[in-house]
N, C-alpha and C positions, 0 to 999 in steps of 0.2 A: 216271673220266669226265672229259673235258676241260672246263675252265671255259668257260662261254658268255660271250663278250664282248658287252657292250652298246654299240651304236653310237648316237651322237646323231643325231637327225633333222636333215636339212639345214636350215641357217639358225639352228640353236640352239646354245648354248654346251655344251661337253662337261660331263658331271657331275663334281662335285668329288670327289676321292678321300676315302674315309672317314678320320675322325680316328684318329691312331695310339693304340693302346691302351697302357697301362702295361707295364712289363717283365714283370709277372706274368701278363699276358694277361687280367686281370679289370678290369672297370670298377667303380670304387668310388664309390658315391653317399653323400655325407656329409649328414646332416640339417642343415637350416639352424639357425643359432644363434638362440635365443630372446632377444629383447630383455629386459633386466632391468627388471622392473616396480618402479618406485619406490613404496614403501609410502606410502599417503595417510593423513593425519590424519582422525579422525572429523569429520563435518560440524559437529556441535555445537561442537567445539573450534575448527574453522576460523572459525566465525561469531563467536567471541569474540576473535579476534586483533585485529580493528580497534578495538573499544572498549577493550580492554586496552592496546593500543599508544597510543591517545590519552590514556588516563589516566596512563600512564607518562611520556609527553612532557609532559603538564601538570604532573605532580609534579616532574619534573626541572627544568622551567622555573621553578617556584616556589622550589625549593631553591637553585638557582644564582643567583636574582635576575633572571633574564631577564624574568619576569613579576612585577612588584612587586605588593604586596598591595593597593595602592590602585587597581590596574588589574584584577587578577583574583586572588581569594583562592585559596589552595592547596586541593587536595581534602581534606587533613586538616582544615582549618578548616571546610570545608563539611560534612563528616561530623560534626564536633564540634557544629556549630550544629544539624544535624538531630537529634542525640541530645538536645540541650537543649530544642529546641522540641517534640519529641515527648514528652519526660518532663513538660513543663509543660502539655501538652494543647493548645497553641496551634496546632501544625501539624495534628493530626487534626481540630480544629474548622474550620480553613481548608479542608482537603480536603473535608470534608462539605458546607460551604457552596458551594464551587465545583461539587461533584458534583451538588447539587440543581439549580443553575442550568443546568449542561450537560445534565442528564437532561430537565428540563422543556423547554428550548429544542429539544433533539433530537426529542422526541416531537411537539412542535408542527410543527417543520419537516418531519419525516418524513411526518406525516399530510397536510400541504399538498402535498408533492412527490408522494406516492403518488396523491392524488386528481387532480392536474394531469397527471401522466404517463399514467395510465390513460385519462383523458378525451382527451388529445391523441393517444395511441398507438392507441386502439381506434376512434375516431370521426373521420371526415374533417373535419366541422365543428369539432370540438374542436381538431384540429391547426391549422386555419386561424386560429382565434381565439386559442389559447394559445401555440403554439410561437414565433410571431414576437415576441410580447410578452416571453416568457421570454428569448429571444435578445437583445432590446433591453435588458432590465433586468440581464442578466448582465454587460453591458459597463460597468455602473455599479459602481465599487468600493464594496463593502458597508461597508468601514470608514469611508468618507467620509460614510456616512449617520448616524454617531453624533450630530452636532449636531442633525440633524432628529429623530432619535429622542428626544433630550432635550427638544426643544420639544413633541413629541407626547405622550410618556409620562412626563415628569419625570425625576427623578434617582434613583428608587428601583430596585426589582428589574426592573420591566417593560422598560426599554431594554436591559438586559443579556441578558435572556431573548430579546427580539426580535432582537437581533444574532446570537445563537447560532442561532435558528430560521432566519434569513435565510441564514446561512452554510451551513446543512445543506441547505436546499431545492434549491439549484442543482445540486450534484453528484448528488444522488439523482434529481432530475427528469430530467436529460439522460441518465444511464446507464440508467434504467428505460425511458424513451422510446426510446432507441436500441436497447435490447434487444428491445422489442416490434416495432419497425419492421424489425429485421434477422432476423426469424424466417425459417427456411428455407422458401422457396416450394414446394419439392417435398414437404416434410412437410405443409404446408397443403393442397396439392392431394390428397395421399394421404388425409388426414383427411376431406376433402370427399367423396372417392370411397367412403369407408367409411360415409358417411351421417351424420357428425357435424354437428350444427347449429352456430349461431354461439356459443352458450354452451359447448358441448362443445369447439369449436375453441379458444376462449379458454382454457378450463380445462386441456385436455390437450396443447395445442401451443404457443399463444402465450405464456402465462405461464411454463411451464417453459423456453422458449427465452430469455425475458427474465431468468431467474433469475441466470445468471452476471454479466450487466451490473449487475443490482440489487445483488449482493454487492460488486462492485467499487465501485459508487457508495456503498455503506454504509461501506466502508473510508475513502474520501475524505471522506464526510460526518462521520464520527467524528473524524478528524484536524482537519477544519475547525471542528468544534464547540469543541475545545479552543483552537484558534488564535483564534477569535472571542471566546472567554471571556477570553483574555489582554487584548484591547482593551476588552472590555465591563467588566471589573472595574477599569478605570482611572476609571470614571465614579462618583465619590463612593461608593466601596465602603466598608463598615464591617466586612466579614468576607470571608474567602476568600483564595485564594493571591495574587490580584492586590492585595489590601489589604496583605498582608505585603510585597509587592514595592514598593508605593508608599511605605510607611514606611521600608523599607531604602534606597530611593533618596534620601530626604531626608538620611539620615545616612551616605551613601556606604558602606553595608554590602554589599560585593560578595559576601560569603559567603552572606548571606540571599538576595540576588538570584539567584545561581547555584543555590542550593538550590530556590528556587521554580521556576526554569526546568527543573531536573531532575525535579521533581515533575510538572510539566506533561508532560514527555517520557515519564516512566514511565506516567502515566495513559493517554496516547495509545498507547503500546506495548501496554499491557494490553488496551485496546479492540481494537487491531488483531489481537492474538493470539486474542481471542474470535471475531472475524470469520473468521479463518483456520480455526479449528476448526469453525465453523459451515459454512464453505464446503466443507471436506473431507467433512462429513456429508451436506450437501444435494446436493453435486455428485459423489458417489462413482460415479455412472453415467457421468460424462463423462471421456473420455480426455484426458490432459494431458501436456505435454512437461516432463520433469524434468531438463533439462540433460544432463550426461554420466552420469547415473545414480549418481553417487557420493554 
């Protein structure tokens, strides 16, 4: 049967001839090469690279003399001092004293922040009265209130606890208040259509919506509590981590100073770790973004 020739329509370009096949007459399709996947380190190991690198650089700087001992003690001296103070019981007593102050101030500040944020977030009158005042007081550096606290409360434990409570109040208040005010309006409307009253709406919609913000505020509040304690324990302290730092400052003991700062950092990291575990448990229902999934 003769081949039928295809004629191009007038005004159009003629069709291109088919591509030539290989000599064998078969068209070979090769599978695309897969990119080699670089093996990744475990996440726990990756998270330790930064701290271990800093410790190695610190040690090398001390050994080579780049960091003199009167500027910054070597990590070996800091560890040796930690063993000596722990065996003598001085460091555990200091941690216990600081922990009591931080815990007492945190409980007071958290109670104040919770009461103010619920009042301002759930009631229009409370928002008008409280939120503007909190925004104004937030602009005042709370560390600058130390002289005023000394005048008001003396130089005993009260000003230290009050400084911690003040530092805790602001991050908790603004995060809880923001979480309440950012509740999904569609969920609120759906709850009302289902017949929930004001108390049911607060319990089942508003407060669960504010929980993620409250946990973020809790992390900030705990870190701020230890930061406030660093300043508070400089006020005529006779016990605590700040007391050890003040004595070490007088004798230029950089090993003790660095040790005290490391203890503050470790306590803060432990608190942050507890809040992370609490967040995973309480927010297991909430979808979250986990980076690249590695």
